[in-house]
C-alpha positions in Angstrom: 4.3 -15.8 -20.4 3.0 -12.5 -19.3 0.6 -12.7 -16.3 -2.7 -10.9 -16.4 -4.4 -10.3 -13.0 -8.1 -10.1 -12.7 -10.1 -8.4 -9.9 -13.8 -8.2 -9.5 -15.4 -4.9 -8.2 -19.0 -4.2 -8.0 -19.9 -7.3 -10.1 -17.5 -6.3 -12.9 -14.2 -8.0 -13.8 -11.1 -5.7 -14.2 -7.9 -6.9 -15.6 -4.4 -5.5 -15.5 -0.9 -6.5 -16.5 1.6 -6.1 -13.7 5.2 -4.6 -14.6 7.7 -7.2 -15.2 10.4 -8.1 -12.6 8.5 -7.0 -9.6 9.3 -8.0 -6.2 5.6 -8.1 -5.1 2.8 -10.6 -5.8 0.3 -8.7 -8.0 -2.4 -11.0 -7.0 -2.0 -10.1 -3.3 -1.9 -6.4 -4.1 -5.3 -6.7 -6.0 -6.7 -8.9 -3.0 -5.3 -5.9 -0.6 -7.1 -3.3 -2.7 -10.3 -5.4 -2.7 -10.1 -5.5 1.1 -10.1 -1.8 1.4 -13.0 -1.4 -1.1 -15.2 -4.3 0.9 -14.4 -2.3 4.1 -15.6 1.0 2.6 -18.5 -0.7 1.0 -19.5 -2.0 4.5 -20.2 1.7 5.4 -22.8 2.3 2.8 -26.4 0.9 3.1 -27.4 1.2 -0.7 -24.6 -0.4 -2.6 -26.0 -0.2 -6.0 -25.9 3.3 -7.1 -23.1 4.6 -9.1 -22.8 7.6 -6.9 -22.2 5.4 -3.9 -19.6 3.3 -6.0 -17.7 6.4 -6.5 -17.8 7.4 -2.8 -16.9 3.8 -1.8 -13.8 3.8 -4.3 -12.8 7.3 -3.0 -13.1 6.2 0.7 -11.1 3.1 0.1 -8.6 5.2 -1.8 -8.4 7.6 1.2 -7.9 4.9 3.7 -5.4 3.1 1.7 -3.5 6.5 1.2 -3.6 7.2 4.9 -2.2 3.9 5.7 0.6 4.4 3.1 1.4 7.8 4.6 1.5 6.4 8.2 4.0 3.7 7.0 6.1 6.1 5.3 6.3 8.3 8.4 7.2 5.2 10.6 9.9 3.9 8.2 11.2 7.5 7.8 11.8 7.8 11.5 13.3 4.4 11.6 15.7 5.2 8.7 16.7 8.4 10.6 17.2 6.4 13.9 19.5 3.9 12.0 21.5 6.6 10.2 22.1 8.1 13.6 23.1 5.0 15.2 25.4 4.1 12.3 27.1 7.6 12.4 27.6 7.2 16.1 29.2 3.8 15.7 31.4 5.1 12.9 32.7 7.9 15.2 33.5 5.4 17.9 35.3 3.2 15.5 37.2 6.2 14.1 38.2 7.3 17.6 39.5 3.8 18.4 41.4 3.6 15.3 43.4 6.9 16.0 
């Protein structure tokens, strides 16, 4: 049976259908997005205006994007480090095999 995930934002319920065969938990992803929105919402005094809602969503998206970018950079550096270490080990193995 196909799963429908629900998330409530600003008093409205939104539903989405996650892709099949994913390795992530879509309910946890929705909860994580809601955390970003709640954090951004806390920065605004008047939470009811539609203008503020858009600003809240934009701020949450920017924060999420910043965190994602930082993780990509971190893991890119890790990947380069691992590649360098593997290359070094392969060179050492090749030298000992000769």
